[in-house]
C-alpha positions in Angstrom: 169.5 296.1 95.1 171.5 293.2 96.4 174.5 293.4 94.3 175.2 297.2 94.5 174.5 299.6 97.2 175.6 303.0 96.2 177.2 305.4 96.6 180.0 304.8 99.1 183.6 306.2 99.6 186.5 303.8 99.8 186.6 302.0 103.1 189.8 302.4 105.1 190.1 300.0 108.2 192.3 300.3 111.0 192.7 296.5 111.1 191.3 293.3 109.3 189.1 292.5 112.3 185.4 292.9 111.7 183.5 294.3 114.4 180.2 294.9 112.4 178.7 293.0 109.8 175.5 294.6 108.4 175.0 292.2 105.6 174.7 288.4 105.7 173.8 286.1 102.9 172.6 282.6 103.9 172.4 279.8 101.3 169.4 277.7 102.6 169.1 275.0 100.0 171.8 273.6 97.7 169.5 272.7 94.7 167.6 274.8 92.3 164.2 274.5 90.5 165.6 276.1 87.3 168.1 274.6 84.8 169.9 278.0 83.8 172.4 277.9 81.0 174.7 280.2 82.7 174.7 278.2 86.1 175.6 274.8 87.2 173.7 274.7 90.6 171.0 272.7 89.1 173.3 269.8 88.4 174.0 269.2 92.1 173.1 265.5 93.0 172.4 266.1 96.7 169.7 268.2 98.1 171.0 269.8 101.3 169.1 272.2 103.3 170.4 274.5 106.1 168.8 273.5 109.3 166.9 276.2 111.3 168.2 274.7 114.5 172.0 275.4 113.5 171.2 279.2 113.8 170.5 279.5 117.5 174.1 279.1 118.7 175.0 282.2 116.5 172.2 284.5 117.9 174.7 286.4 120.2 177.2 286.8 117.3 174.7 288.3 115.1 173.7 290.8 118.0 177.2 291.6 118.6 178.1 292.2 114.9 174.8 294.3 114.5 173.5 292.3 111.4 170.8 294.4 109.8 170.0 292.5 106.5 170.0 288.9 105.8 169.4 287.6 102.2 168.0 284.1 102.0 169.5 282.5 98.7 170.4 279.3 97.3 169.8 277.2 95.1 166.1 278.0 95.5 165.4 279.1 99.3 161.8 278.2 99.0 162.7 274.5 98.8 163.7 274.6 102.5 161.0 273.2 104.7 162.5 274.9 107.7 162.1 278.4 106.2 159.5 279.8 108.3 161.6 278.9 111.3 164.7 280.4 109.9 162.7 283.7 109.1 161.3 283.6 112.8 164.8 283.5 114.0 165.8 286.7 112.1 162.5 288.4 112.8 163.2 287.9 116.7 166.5 289.6 116.0 164.9 292.5 114.2 166.9 291.9 111.1 165.5 292.7 107.6 164.9 289.6 105.5 165.1 289.5 101.5 164.1 286.5 99.5 166.2 285.8 96.5 164.3 283.5 94.4 163.6 282.1 90.9 160.0 282.9 91.5 158.6 279.6 90.5 157.3 278.7 93.9 155.9 282.2 94.8 152.4 281.4 94.0 152.5 278.1 96.2 154.1 279.8 99.0 152.7 283.3 98.7 151.0 283.2 102.2 154.3 282.3 104.2 156.5 284.6 102.0 154.3 287.8 102.6 154.3 287.1 106.2 157.9 286.3 106.7 160.0 288.5 104.2 160.4 292.3 103.9 161.1 292.2 100.2 161.6 289.9 97.3 164.3 289.8 94.5 163.1 287.6 91.5 165.6 286.4 88.8 164.2 287.3 85.4 166.3 287.1 82.2 164.2 288.6 79.5 160.7 288.9 78.1 158.6 285.6 78.6 160.0 283.3 75.6 163.8 284.5 76.1 163.1 284.0 80.1 162.0 280.4 79.6 164.7 279.5 77.0 167.5 280.7 79.5 165.9 279.2 82.4 164.8 276.0 80.6 161.5 275.8 82.4 158.5 275.7 80.3 156.0 278.4 81.2 158.5 279.8 83.8 157.6 283.4 83.3 153.9 282.7 83.5 154.6 281.0 86.8 156.4 284.0 88.1 153.6 286.3 86.9 151.1 284.1 88.9 153.4 284.2 91.9 153.8 287.9 91.9 150.1 288.4 91.5 149.5 286.0 94.4 151.9 288.0 96.6 150.3 291.3 95.6 146.7 290.1 96.5 148.0 289.5 100.0 150.5 292.4 100.3 149.9 295.0 97.7 152.9 297.2 99.0 155.4 294.6 99.1 158.7 295.5 97.2 159.4 293.0 94.6 162.6 293.7 92.5 164.0 292.0 89.3 167.6 291.0 88.8 168.7 290.2 85.1 172.0 288.3 84.0 173.2 289.5 80.7 174.6 287.0 78.3 174.5 285.6 74.9 170.9 284.8 74.7 169.4 288.0 76.0 172.0 290.7 75.1 169.6 292.3 72.5 166.5 292.2 74.8 167.2 294.4 77.8 164.6 297.1 77.0 162.3 294.1 76.6 163.2 292.8 80.0 162.4 296.2 81.5 158.9 296.1 79.8 158.5 292.8 81.2 159.4 293.8 84.7 156.7 296.8 84.1 154.0 294.3 83.1 154.5 292.4 86.2 154.4 295.5 88.4 157.9 295.1 89.8 159.6 297.8 91.8 162.9 297.9 90.1 165.1 296.1 87.6 168.9 295.5 87.8 171.3 294.2 85.3 174.7 292.4 85.8 177.0 290.8 83.4 177.0 286.9 83.4 180.0 285.4 85.5 182.0 283.1 83.0 185.4 283.0 84.7 185.0 282.0 88.5 184.7 278.6 90.3 181.5 280.0 91.8 177.9 278.5 91.3 178.9 274.9 91.7 181.8 274.9 89.3 184.2 272.6 90.7 186.8 274.2 88.3 186.5 277.3 86.1 184.6 276.7 82.7 186.8 275.8 79.7 186.9 278.3 76.8 184.2 276.2 74.9 181.8 276.4 77.8 182.5 280.2 78.3 181.6 280.8 74.7 178.2 279.5 75.2 177.5 282.5 77.6 180.1 285.1 76.4 179.3 287.3 73.3 181.2 287.3 69.9 182.5 290.5 68.7 179.3 291.0 66.7 177.1 290.4 69.6 179.2 292.7 71.7 178.4 295.6 69.2 174.8 294.6 69.5 174.9 294.8 73.2 176.7 298.2 73.4 173.9 299.5 71.0 171.2 297.9 73.1 172.7 299.5 76.3 172.7 302.9 74.7 169.2 302.6 73.7 168.3 301.3 77.3 170.0 304.5 78.8 167.9 306.5 76.3 164.7 304.6 77.6 165.7 305.7 81.2 166.4 309.3 80.3 163.1 309.7 78.5 161.4 308.3 81.6 160.2 305.3 79.5 161.5 302.7 82.1 159.0 303.8 84.8 161.8 304.5 86.9 162.8 300.8 87.3 166.4 300.7 86.2 168.7 300.7 89.2 172.2 301.2 87.5 173.7 304.4 86.5 174.7 304.9 82.7 178.3 304.1 83.7 177.5 300.9 85.4 175.2 299.7 82.3 178.1 300.5 80.1 180.4 298.6 82.4 178.4 295.4 81.6 179.7 295.5 77.9 183.1 296.4 79.0 183.3 293.1 81.0 182.6 291.2 77.6 184.9 293.4 75.6 187.7 292.6 78.2 187.0 288.9 77.7 187.2 289.2 73.9 190.3 291.4 73.7 192.1 289.7 76.6 192.8 293.1 78.4 193.3 293.2 82.1 189.8 293.8 83.6 189.4 296.7 86.0 188.1 295.8 89.4 184.8 297.7 90.6 185.0 299.5 93.8 184.0 297.1 96.6 183.9 296.6 100.2 182.0 293.2 100.5 184.8 291.3 102.4 184.6 294.0 105.2 180.8 294.4 105.7 179.3 291.1 104.5 179.7 287.4 104.5 178.2 284.4 102.7 177.2 281.3 104.6 177.0 278.3 102.4 174.6 275.4 103.1 177.4 273.3 104.7 178.5 276.1 107.1 181.4 277.5 105.2 181.8 281.3 105.4 183.1 283.1 102.5 184.0 286.8 102.2 181.8 286.8 99.0 180.5 284.5 96.5 183.7 284.4 94.7 186.5 284.0 97.1 187.3 280.7 99.2 185.9 280.0 102.6 187.6 281.6 105.6 185.9 279.4 108.3 182.9 277.3 109.2 180.1 278.1 111.5 179.5 274.4 112.5 182.7 274.4 114.4 183.0 278.2 115.1 180.6 281.0 116.1 179.7 283.4 113.3 182.0 286.1 114.9 185.0 283.7 115.2 184.6 282.4 111.5 184.7 285.8 110.1 187.6 286.7 112.2 189.5 283.6 112.0 193.3 283.7 111.4 192.4 282.8 107.8 189.9 285.5 107.4 192.3 288.0 109.2 195.1 287.0 106.7 192.8 287.3 103.8 191.4 290.9 104.4 194.8 292.3 105.6 196.3 291.2 102.3 193.4 291.6 100.0 194.0 294.5 97.4 190.7 294.8 95.4 192.2 296.8 92.6 194.9 294.2 91.8 193.3 291.0 93.0 192.5 288.7 89.9 189.2 287.4 91.3 188.1 290.9 92.1 189.1 292.2 88.7 186.8 289.7 87.0 184.0 290.4 89.5 180.5 291.1 88.0 178.6 291.3 91.4 180.3 293.9 93.5 179.0 295.3 96.8 179.7 299.0 97.7 178.0 299.4 100.9 177.6 302.5 103.1 175.7 303.3 106.2 
């Protein structure tokens, strides 16, 4: 899955300069077609789309850096009218392409999606009623079901995974989410804790404590989550998950610990992560981030991709970054631990 590729040893770099960038995440549309309770992206007023024409000047950078996988994200990437041309660009470079989507437009765009992408990650936050309540889209789960069916009709072998964000409204429904993924015939299901502390996902400033409490768990709910996770682990060990659950037992238990750290006010422990050295996030405005949660280190509208990820700002950031003690990294819910 996108958010954790495992296992990998600690990365020891001789310098902060990046010469190889295997993973690239490209935000191709600023707006979203969901109104999720745990995200503010849908509140954006403008509808900016990343132009396919802007990629060509970075062709040589991508070859030099050896980009292997690009994940098209947003907002909702299927809202971008240039999407086929964007995929063609990466296909010409023989780069694997993953679609990260709400799934609401899969049925409508099934023909182009099956032709352009190697695999799909769909955001599903519970069984039908829970998912629709969180996403605030009537019959949203049903739309995903129709979309998955349309994709399967055209390309039965296509990998379609599911990603679930754990929070207040679905903390007792993790096993039901696995059953929902099984009913859709998905390839895998992955869980991560909701981010409640960062300024990512269109938050101009971090959420207030009142807003955090709409997503975070109470002490009683935390106990319920811990019990649900243990039952989820038992489900997997008994083989009742159909082999879908991606995370190890320890990583599932870490989800509950994130919420416990928030309740108890203890210093959170950073996950093992090498994202700033092996990947980059390009925003729809061209800003380049080391990951979703750290500030921009350059902009590909003024620099080549290779120059942007090796700008003075980028080199200074990586040379001074200590994952274990960095406050942003300590609170991270979406780490990347990549190994060749």
